DOTISE-754888 format. One record per residue (C-alpha): residue number from 1; x, y, z; chain; residue in three letters. Coordinates in steps of 0.02 Angstrom, whole numbers, plus 32768, in hexadecimal, padded with zeros to 4 digits. Last residue first. Layout:
+-----+------+------+------+--------+---------+
| num |   xx |   yy |   zz | cadena | residuo |
+-----+------+------+------+--------+---------+
| NUM |    X |    Y |    Z |      A |     Ala |
...
+-----+------+------+------+--------+---------+
END
This chain:
+-----+------+------+------+--------+---------+
| num |   xx |   yy |   zz | cadena | residuo |
+-----+------+------+------+--------+---------+
| 267 | 8D3E | 734D | A5AB |      A |     Arg |
| 266 | 8D94 | 72A6 | A5CD |      A |     Pro |
| 265 | 8D2C | 721D | A617 |      A |     Gln |
| 264 | 8CF9 | 71EC | A6C9 |      A |     Cys |
| 263 | 8C9A | 7153 | A717 |      A |     Cys |
| 262 | 8C56 | 712F | A7C0 |      A |     Arg |
| 261 | 8C7C | 70A7 | A841 |      A |     Phe |
| 260 | 8C36 | 7029 | A8BB |      A |     Gly |
| 259 | 8C7C | 6FDB | A95C |      A |     Ile |
| 258 | 8C08 | 6FBA | A9EB |      A |     Glu |
| 257 | 8BE0 | 6EFD | A9D2 |      A |     Tyr |
| 256 | 8C97 | 6EE3 | A9A9 |      A |     Phe |
| 255 | 8D11 | 6EAC | A91D |      A |     Arg |
| 254 | 8DC5 | 6E99 | A90B |      A |     Phe |
| 253 | 8E18 | 6E5E | A86B |      A |     Ser |
| 252 | 8E78 | 6F07 | A848 |      A |     Asp |
| 251 | 8ECA | 6F02 | A8FE |      A |     Gly |
| 250 | 8E92 | 6F4E | A99C |      A |     His |
| 249 | 8EF9 | 6FAF | AA11 |      A |     Thr |
| 248 | 8EF0 | 7062 | A9B8 |      A |     Thr |
| 247 | 8E65 | 70B4 | AA19 |      A |     Val |
| 246 | 8E62 | 7171 | AA03 |      A |     Thr |
| 245 | 8E29 | 7201 | AA6B |      A |     Ser |
| 244 | 8E2E | 72AC | AA1A |      A |     Gln |
| 243 | 8D7A | 72C7 | AA01 |      A |     Cys |
| 242 | 8D64 | 72AD | AAB7 |      A |     Thr |
| 241 | 8D24 | 7216 | AB0A |      A |     Arg |
| 240 | 8C7A | 71E1 | AB4C |      A |     Ser |
| 239 | 8C53 | 712B | AB7D |      A |     Glu |
| 238 | 8BAE | 70C4 | AB6D |      A |     Ala |
| 237 | 8B70 | 70F3 | AAC8 |      A |     Trp |
| 236 | 8C18 | 70E7 | AA62 |      A |     Tyr |
| 235 | 8CCC | 7127 | AA53 |      A |     Arg |
| 234 | 8CF4 | 71B2 | A9DC |      A |     Gly |
| 233 | 8D80 | 7164 | A97B |      A |     Lys |
| 232 | 8DC9 | 70C1 | A95E |      A |     Leu |
| 231 | 8E74 | 70B8 | A8FE |      A |     Ala |
| 230 | 8E99 | 7043 | A873 |      A |     Gly |
| 229 | 8F2A | 7005 | A811 |      A |     His |
| 228 | 8F67 | 6F7D | A88B |      A |     Phe |
| 227 | 8F7B | 6EE0 | A825 |      A |     Ser |
| 226 | 902F | 6F14 | A7F8 |      A |     Ala |
| 225 | 9050 | 6FC3 | A842 |      A |     Met |
| 224 | 8FFB | 706D | A84C |      A |     Gly |
| 223 | 8FF9 | 70CB | A7AD |      A |     Gly |
| 222 | 901A | 716F | A801 |      A |     Ser |
| 221 | 8F6C | 71B5 | A7C9 |      A |     Arg |
| 220 | 8F1E | 7125 | A82B |      A |     Arg |
| 219 | 8E7E | 70ED | A7DB |      A |     Arg |
| 218 | 8DE1 | 7107 | A834 |      A |     Thr |
| 217 | 8D6A | 7093 | A886 |      A |     Trp |
| 216 | 8CD3 | 70D8 | A8ED |      A |     Glu |
| 215 | 8C9A | 70B9 | A99F |      A |     Glu |
| 214 | 8BE0 | 70B2 | A9A0 |      A |     Val |
| 213 | 8B5F | 7135 | A9ED |      A |     Asn |
| 212 | 8BD7 | 71A4 | AA43 |      A |     Gly |
| 211 | 8C3C | 7239 | A9FB |      A |     Val |
| 210 | 8C3B | 724A | A943 |      A |     Leu |
| 209 | 8B7C | 7244 | A94A |      A |     Asp |
| 208 | 8B57 | 72BC | A8BA |      A |     Phe |
| 207 | 8BCB | 7309 | A833 |      A |     Ala |
| 206 | 8BA9 | 73C4 | A812 |      A |     Gly |
| 205 | 8C5F | 73FD | A814 |      A |     Ala |
| 204 | 8C35 | 7481 | A89E |      A |     Ala |
| 203 | 8C08 | 73FE | A913 |      A |     Gly |
| 202 | 8B70 | 7387 | A92F |      A |     Val |
| 201 | 8B21 | 7327 | A9C2 |      A |     Cys |
| 200 | 8A8C | 73A7 | A9C4 |      A |     Met |
| 199 | 8A29 | 7345 | A93E |      A |     Pro |
| 198 | 8A36 | 72A0 | A9A7 |      A |     Asn |
| 197 | 89AA | 7230 | A962 |      A |     Leu |
| 196 | 89D6 | 7254 | A8B1 |      A |     Gly |
| 195 | 8A36 | 71B0 | A895 |      A |     Ala |
| 194 | 89EB | 712A | A906 |      A |     Ala |
| 193 | 8A27 | 7106 | A9AC |      A |     Glu |
| 192 | 8AA9 | 7087 | A9DD |      A |     Gly |
| 191 | 8A87 | 7025 | AA82 |      A |     Gln |
| 190 | 8AB0 | 6F74 | AA46 |      A |     Tyr |
| 189 | 8AD1 | 6EF6 | AAD1 |      A |     Leu |
| 188 | 8A35 | 6E80 | AACC |      A |     Glu |
| 187 | 8A34 | 6E94 | AA11 |      A |     Glu |
| 186 | 8AE9 | 6E5F | AA02 |      A |     Ile |
| 185 | 8AC2 | 6DCD | AA73 |      A |     His |
| 184 | 8A3A | 6D96 | A9F6 |      A |     Thr |
| 183 | 8AB5 | 6DA2 | A964 |      A |     Ala |
| 182 | 8B34 | 6D38 | A9C3 |      A |     Ala |
| 181 | 8AA7 | 6CBF | A9E4 |      A |     Asp |
| 180 | 8A7C | 6CB0 | A92D |      A |     Ala |
| 179 | 8B34 | 6C98 | A901 |      A |     Ala |
| 178 | 8B3E | 6C02 | A984 |      A |     Ala |
| 177 | 8AA1 | 6BB7 | A943 |      A |     Val |
| 176 | 8AC2 | 6BC3 | A885 |      A |     Gly |
| 175 | 8AF4 | 6C37 | A7F8 |      A |     Arg |
| 174 | 8A46 | 6C7F | A7D6 |      A |     Ala |
| 173 | 8A4E | 6CE0 | A87C |      A |     Arg |
| 172 | 8AE4 | 6D40 | A834 |      A |     Ala |
| 171 | 8A81 | 6D7E | A79C |      A |     Ala |
| 170 | 89F4 | 6DB3 | A806 |      A |     Ala |
| 169 | 8A6A | 6E11 | A877 |      A |     Leu |
| 168 | 8AB1 | 6E6D | A7DE |      A |     Leu |
| 167 | 8A05 | 6E92 | A78E |      A |     Ala |
| 166 | 89CD | 6EDD | A838 |      A |     Gln |
| 165 | 8A6A | 6F42 | A843 |      A |     Leu |
| 164 | 8A42 | 6F91 | A799 |      A |     Ser |
| 163 | 8A8E | 6FAA | A6EC |      A |     Asp |
| 162 | 8AEB | 6F00 | A6DC |      A |     Val |
| 161 | 8B39 | 6EE6 | A627 |      A |     Ala |
| 160 | 8BE8 | 6F2B | A664 |      A |     Pro |
| 159 | 8C00 | 6E91 | A6D1 |      A |     Thr |
| 158 | 8BF4 | 6E61 | A786 |      A |     Ser |
| 157 | 8BB6 | 6DB6 | A764 |      A |     Val |
| 156 | 8C55 | 6D5A | A72A |      A |     Gly |
| 155 | 8C8F | 6D1B | A7D3 |      A |     Ser |
| 154 | 8C0E | 6CDE | A851 |      A |     Pro |
| 153 | 8BFB | 6D2A | A906 |      A |     Trp |
| 152 | 8C08 | 6C9A | A97E |      A |     Gly |
| 151 | 8C8E | 6CF2 | A9DE |      A |     Asn |
| 150 | 8C10 | 6D72 | AA1B |      A |     Leu |
| 149 | 8BC4 | 6CE6 | AA8A |      A |     Arg |
| 148 | 8C6A | 6CBA | AAD7 |      A |     Ser |
| 147 | 8C92 | 6D76 | AAEF |      A |     Gln |
| 146 | 8C01 | 6D82 | AB5E |      A |     Ala |
| 145 | 8BD2 | 6E3B | AB76 |      A |     Tyr |
| 144 | 8BB1 | 6EA0 | AC1B |      A |     Val |
| 143 | 8B3C | 6F33 | ABFB |      A |     Arg |
| 142 | 8B7B | 6FE6 | AC07 |      A |     Trp |
| 141 | 8AF5 | 7066 | AC3B |      A |     Val |
| 140 | 8ADA | 70E6 | ABB0 |      A |     Lys |
| 139 | 8B2D | 7194 | ABB6 |      A |     Asp |
| 138 | 8B7D | 71B1 | AB10 |      A |     Asp |
| 137 | 8AF2 | 71CC | AA9C |      A |     Asn |
| 136 | 8B15 | 7285 | AA79 |      A |     Cys |
| 135 | 8AD7 | 7322 | AACB |      A |     Arg |
| 134 | 8A8D | 72C5 | AB5F |      A |     Gly |
| 133 | 8B0D | 7302 | ABDB |      A |     Ala |
| 132 | 8B73 | 739A | AB95 |      A |     Val |
| 131 | 8C32 | 7376 | AB87 |      A |     Arg |
| 130 | 8CA1 | 7412 | AB93 |      A |     Thr |
| 129 | 8D01 | 746C | AB01 |      A |     Ala |
| 128 | 8C6D | 7475 | AA85 |      A |     Gly |
| 127 | 8BF7 | 7422 | AA15 |      A |     Tyr |
| 126 | 8C67 | 73AA | A9BE |      A |     Pro |
| 125 | 8CBD | 737C | AA62 |      A |     Tyr |
| 124 | 8D6C | 73A2 | AAA1 |      A |     Ala |
| 123 | 8D6E | 743C | AA2E |      A |     Leu |
| 122 | 8E0A | 7460 | A9BF |      A |     Leu |
| 121 | 8DBA | 750E | A992 |      A |     Gly |
| 120 | 8DBE | 74E5 | A8DE |      A |     Pro |
| 119 | 8D50 | 744F | A8F1 |      A |     Gly |
| 118 | 8D68 | 73C4 | A976 |      A |     Ala |
| 117 | 8D02 | 7342 | A91E |      A |     Cys |
| 116 | 8D28 | 7365 | A868 |      A |     Ala |
| 115 | 8DE0 | 737C | A890 |      A |     Ala |
| 114 | 8DE7 | 72D8 | A8F4 |      A |     Thr |
| 113 | 8D98 | 7275 | A863 |      A |     Trp |
| 112 | 8E07 | 72C4 | A7E0 |      A |     Glu |
| 111 | 8E9E | 7294 | A851 |      A |     Asp |
| 110 | 8E62 | 71E6 | A866 |      A |     Asp |
| 109 | 8E4A | 71CD | A7AB |      A |     Phe |
| 108 | 8DA0 | 71AD | A776 |      A |     Cys |
| 107 | 8D77 | 70FC | A730 |      A |     Leu |
| 106 | 8D5D | 7101 | A674 |      A |     Arg |
| 105 | 8CE1 | 7135 | A5EC |      A |     Lys |
| 104 | 8C9D | 70F9 | A548 |      A |     Gly |
| 103 | 8C12 | 7097 | A598 |      A |     Arg |
| 102 | 8C64 | 6FEC | A58C |      A |     Ala |
| 101 | 8CFA | 7040 | A5DE |      A |     Gly |
| 100 | 8C96 | 706E | A672 |      A |     Cys |
|  99 | 8C65 | 6FBC | A699 |      A |     Trp |
|  98 | 8D0F | 6F7F | A66F |      A |     Ala |
|  97 | 8D62 | 6FF7 | A6EE |      A |     Glu |
|  96 | 8CED | 6FB7 | A772 |      A |     Ala |
|  95 | 8D0D | 6F03 | A746 |      A |     Glu |
|  94 | 8DCE | 6F23 | A75B |      A |     Asp |
|  93 | 8DB8 | 6F89 | A801 |      A |     Phe |
|  92 | 8D44 | 6EF8 | A83C |      A |     Thr |
|  91 | 8C8B | 6F09 | A83C |      A |     Tyr |
|  90 | 8C20 | 6ED2 | A8D0 |      A |     Met |
|  89 | 8BB8 | 6F6D | A8DA |      A |     Val |
|  88 | 8B43 | 6FCD | A85B |      A |     Leu |
|  87 | 8AF3 | 706E | A89F |      A |     Pro |
|  86 | 8A38 | 7085 | A8C1 |      A |     Val |
|  85 | 89CE | 70BD | A82B |      A |     Ala |
|  84 | 8955 | 714C | A836 |      A |     Gly |
|  83 | 89C1 | 71BF | A7C7 |      A |     Val |
|  82 | 8A2A | 7154 | A75C |      A |     Gln |
|  81 | 8AEB | 7155 | A763 |      A |     Asn |
|  80 | 8AFC | 7095 | A763 |      A |     Pro |
|  79 | 8B79 | 70BB | A7B9 |      A |     Ala |
|  78 | 8B90 | 7140 | A837 |      A |     Glu |
|  77 | 8B40 | 71EA | A804 |      A |     His |
|  76 | 8B5F | 728D | A79C |      A |     Leu |
|  75 | 8BDC | 722C | A734 |      A |     Asp |
|  74 | 8C7C | 728B | A718 |      A |     Met |
|  73 | 8CBC | 72EC | A683 |      A |     Cys |
|  72 | 8D70 | 7328 | A6A2 |      A |     Val |
|  71 | 8DDC | 73BB | A6D1 |      A |     Ser |
|  70 | 8D64 | 7446 | A703 |      A |     Gly |
|  69 | 8CF0 | 73D2 | A760 |      A |     Thr |
|  68 | 8C7A | 73CA | A6C0 |      A |     Asp |
|  67 | 8BE4 | 7363 | A6FC |      A |     Thr |
|  66 | 8B9C | 72BF | A6AC |      A |     Met |
|  65 | 8AEA | 727F | A68F |      A |     Gly |
|  64 | 8ADC | 72D8 | A5F3 |      A |     Val |
|  63 | 8B81 | 72D7 | A593 |      A |     Pro |
|  62 | 8C05 | 7356 | A5C5 |      A |     Cys |
|  61 | 8C3C | 73FC | A575 |      A |     Arg |
|  60 | 8B9E | 745A | A546 |      A |     Gly |
|  59 | 8B31 | 744C | A5E6 |      A |     Thr |
|  58 | 8B74 | 741C | A68A |      A |     Met |
|  57 | 8B0E | 739A | A6E1 |      A |     Gly |
|  56 | 8A9D | 73BA | A774 |      A |     Gly |
|  55 | 8A05 | 7373 | A71A |      A |     Asp |
|  54 | 89CA | 741E | A6F3 |      A |     Ala |
|  53 | 8A6D | 7452 | A6A5 |      A |     Gly |
|  52 | 8AF2 | 74A0 | A70E |      A |     Met |
|  51 | 8B46 | 7537 | A6BC |      A |     Thr |
|  50 | 8BF0 | 754B | A668 |      A |     Gly |
|  49 | 8C4D | 75E7 | A69B |      A |     Gly |
|  48 | 8CF8 | 7597 | A696 |      A |     Asp |
|  47 | 8D03 | 7597 | A756 |      A |     Ala |
|  46 | 8C5D | 7538 | A75C |      A |     Asp |
|  45 | 8BB7 | 758F | A77D |      A |     Val |
|  44 | 8B55 | 7538 | A80D |      A |     Ala |
|  43 | 8ACA | 74BE | A831 |      A |     Gly |
|  42 | 8ABD | 7488 | A8E5 |      A |     Gly |
|  41 | 8ADE | 74B5 | A996 |      A |     Asp |
|  40 | 8B91 | 74E6 | A98E |      A |     Val |
|  39 | 8BE4 | 750D | AA3A |      A |     Gln |
|  38 | 8C83 | 7568 | AA6B |      A |     Gly |
|  37 | 8D0D | 755E | AAE9 |      A |     Ala |
|  36 | 8DB4 | 7558 | AAA0 |      A |     Ala |
|  35 | 8E18 | 74B3 | AAA5 |      A |     Gly |
|  34 | 8DF5 | 7425 | AB11 |      A |     Asp |
|  33 | 8E96 | 73CD | AAD0 |      A |     Gly |
|  32 | 8E98 | 732A | AB34 |      A |     Ala |
|  31 | 8EE5 | 72A8 | AAC8 |      A |     Gly |
|  30 | 8EA1 | 7204 | AB0F |      A |     Asp |
|  29 | 8F0D | 716C | AADF |      A |     Ala |
|  28 | 8E9C | 70D9 | AAF8 |      A |     Asp |
|  27 | 8E65 | 704B | AB5D |      A |     Asp |
|  26 | 8DD1 | 6FEA | AB2A |      A |     Asp |
|  25 | 8D38 | 6FD1 | AB8F |      A |     Gly |
|  24 | 8C9D | 6F85 | AB44 |      A |     Cys |
|  23 | 8BE7 | 6FAE | AB2F |      A |     Gly |
|  22 | 8B1E | 6F9D | AB3C |      A |     Gly |
|  21 | 8A3C | 6F87 | AB03 |      A |     Leu |
|  20 | 89A9 | 6FE7 | AACF |      A |     Leu |
|  19 | 895D | 6F53 | AA7A |      A |     Gly |
|  18 | 894F | 6F4E | A9B9 |      A |     Leu |
|  17 | 8895 | 6F41 | A986 |      A |     Gly |
|  16 | 88A8 | 6F85 | A8D8 |      A |     Gly |
|  15 | 8921 | 7008 | A8FE |      A |     Ala |
|  14 | 88AC | 7094 | A8BF |      A |     Val |
|  13 | 8824 | 7064 | A93A |      A |     Val |
|  12 | 8888 | 7048 | A9D7 |      A |     Leu |
|  11 | 88F3 | 70DB | A9AC |      A |     Leu |
|  10 | 8858 | 7152 | A9BB |      A |     Phe |
|   9 | 8849 | 7121 | AA70 |      A |     Gly |
|   8 | 8900 | 7159 | AA8A |      A |     Leu |
|   7 | 88CD | 71FF | AA40 |      A |     Arg |
|   6 | 8844 | 7214 | AAC0 |      A |     His |
|   5 | 88BA | 71ED | AB4F |      A |     Ala |
|   4 | 8939 | 7266 | AB0C |      A |     Arg |
|   3 | 88B1 | 72EF | AB07 |      A |     Ser |
|   2 | 887E | 7334 | AA66 |      A |     Ala |
|   1 | 88C4 | 73E0 | AA39 |      A |     Met |
+-----+------+------+------+--------+---------+
END
């Protein structure tokens, strides 16, 4: 397997010049649940006997680019769910739901996400009961952000039409000086890695980068409360948390430079 430094070098090519850049620090409710020891290093046979396709997706029950977790079809990668593309960020819960909806999908429910991450063994990490350094993109050095610069992010650019982070930042830059500065600051902070660069950051369900990379919006199965329907899962590139960890302190209109999402749809 290529070294982590080698894979990071590749990121500079596929990310179109995005810098290797840093994070935030939200409080969360961290369910421990280390579960049984075990490790899954890649492709597998699912509980129903389905087999992994060459792209990591389950054949027969879910569309290409998705994997059958046993209860739902889940995108293999964080949006835009394209191998070689870095994850989208700066989408609110509502905008992320709209992005998935435009593709005939929806945000994953928090319990679907946790089950896909922890697997049948209720593991703390997709690959096992104990964190393994370098397995996922969760060990970058946090960089200080300036909220005043991020506040320049314009409304109306984080839309379903966007299919890459580069396109998103270009759309923001077209909105004026403050918006352009916000986009530049996001580039300075961003340390997400392209889909496919962490092939060992995967569990039995076959979804990649559930831990680390970017934090992911999910929908609360409980329904949440007015303007608080989302739950953030997986944390991001500068902080490792377990599959069971959840952040519920942010409302539906919250966006941040390390928050992304992935989509699900019924089997």
